[in-house]
N, C-alpha and C positions, 0 to 999 in steps of 0.2 A: 419613604426612599425605599422602589420596588430589591429589592440584591436578587442578584444573578447566580445564586448559586439554585442551583435544580438536582445537584448528586449529595450523597452523604462522601466520608468522606473513602471508605473502602471501597465504596463507588472508582471515586475519581481514580485513587491507588490504583487498580485492579485495569482500568482503560490505558493508563501510562506503562505498566507494566505490558500489558498486547499490542500497544501503538509500537513500542520498538522492538517490538519481535514484531510486529508486520515490514518495519519500516527497513528494521535490519535484510527481513527474510528476503521483501519484495524489492530493497533495490539490491541485491547480488541472485534475485531474475532477471532479474533485468539486464541486466549486465550480463552473462551466461548469456541467455539472449540476444544481447548486442554483437554479440562474440560467433554463435553460432555455433552454440556447443552442443551437440552430437545426441549427445543423452539426450537434449532436450524437444524428441526430433515429432514426442507422441504427443508434443503437448502443442505441436504447431497449428493450426485449423487448414488444412487443407482435401482432398480428394482425389480419387482420381482422376477424376478429371481434367481437374486444372493442369494438370501435370502432360496427362494427350492432348490437350489442347492449345498450348503454349508452345514455343516455338522456341525458349529458351525457358527448358521448365526452374536449373538450382536462380535463377536469380527471381520468378517467382516467388521460390520459400524461401529467398532469405529475405525476399520482404513479405512474406512472411512474415520472416523470424521478426526483422523491424519492427513489424507493429505490436509483436508481442511485450517485445522490451518494453514503447512504450507506452503499453498499457499496465505492463508492471510501476515503473516509474511512475508514472498520474496515478495509482493506485495507494501508495509509497511514499505519493504528500497528500492524499486525503489521510495515514493515517499516522503524517506528522502535524497535519490540523489537528483531529482527535487528537493528539495526544499534547498539545497548546491545553486544547479545552481544560482534558483534564487536570492539568497545571495552571489553570489556573482554575478548575473546581476546590487541591486540594488547595490554593494556597488561600479559597475564601472562607475556603473547612477553616483551619488553622487559625482565619481570621472573627470567626463567630464564637471562637470559644475560649478569646477572653475579650470577649462586649463583653458590655454591662447594661440589662435590662431591666 
């Protein structure tokens, strides 16, 4: 029977730690972008032409804030998936320790 084990215990533990950190950070960034925090204006991708050519510039900026917030939540979900895979690898490594060959 083929094994689903593809990384060692230290790498799996590192994946869990990095995933937890990534989920917390990206979820908080997503919340702050959705709340349209003024501190994060430098991270919103807009140009001067976007402001000049638009009839309602604040609405365009708010839409960009929401899009970046959604992107942060999607990235946090990817980190959740990577954390789940790392957790499975930790459990498979522990089970491998107790197997008699």
